Structures are given as structure tokens and as C-alpha cells.
Phi, psi and omega in degrees: 000146181284332184276324185273102181235160177303136181096350180283134175278129181233161173248132180279129185259336185224152175097195184298327183259024179300133181089356178267153178265149176212172179241135176287123177269315182211131177248140180230105180291328184271153175287146178253185180295319183273329181241122185263033180210163175293135185211169179218148173273124184246132172246120186220187182250121177274314177239118185282157174291150183266170184291141181237135176240166187294330185287347183283148178279170186299320181296317179293320178296317181298319180291324183279350179269005180290146182228138173253114185266168170219154175230128185207148171265122183233148175292146179302330180292343185256011175229149180239117180289149177252178179278356184264153172219157182231166181238056177284154176263091183243036182296322182297330182279349185283346177284151180290339178294337181291339181265357178289146183303328182291322185256004182296320181297318178294323179294319178296320178295319178295318178296318180299319179297314181296314182294315181294320177297317180292327179294319184289326180270315181046055175246158178217163182289328178222170186295323181295318179292327180298320177296324178293323180293316180293325176293320183298321184275358178266140178293140181284121181255124176207000000 
């Protein structure tokens, strides 16, 4: 698909992570041997960080900034692209070995580290990507 490119923020529409936001790591328009449909590898947030206020101490802020990530291969029909995009460095997750059951735990830990670090700094190379980063880390309300 032309719209779904790496770095695009998407909303998962079906399955266990329905209603969660994710970032396209790798998109594959063509069918592969195992998947006979266009699909994308999505790295997203399963449990969002909670609200932080100035009156909280450092330990409480640290605890509330925790993120639970997910990595999943999804059909294009089950994701909805948004107008936002981000510039996370998720190159390690683009390999198919990251989705294998043996290395999935390590991939999630690496993703968690990247997302939590990015959440705390929330900087971007340009203004457009900065809006996408702040949107990505907010829970979808509907």
C-alpha cells in the first residue's frame, strides 16, 4: 500500500490489540510464503504510560512512565493509518527473526527500552514528527 510506510502511526482495528496505536516497522505489499496477504510488522503500545504531574516524586514518575509494548504482524485490512508519523529507530525489529518465539522476549525488551526513552525525551527532528510522537504516546479515547 502506498500510505502504509515505515514510521507511520496506525491504529489496530481487530484482535487482541484492537484500539491500540502502533508504528509500522516494515510493510510488505506482496504475499509471502507464510502469509498470503499484504501485511505489516507493527510495534505498538499495549499499556500506555499514565498521567504525571509536577507534585509527584521521582520514584512515582518513573513507575508511571512504564510502557508495555507489543510486536505483531498484521493484515492491512486490520490497521487504519493516521495522519501522523514518527521517527523511531526500530531497525532491529524489521528482521523476521524478531518475531520468532525464541527471540520475541528480547525484541519486546529492546522495544520497551526504546519507547520509554523516547517517551521521556519526546523530541523529534522536525515539527511534524514531534506532533506524531505526542499523539502516539496518548491513549486513544473513544
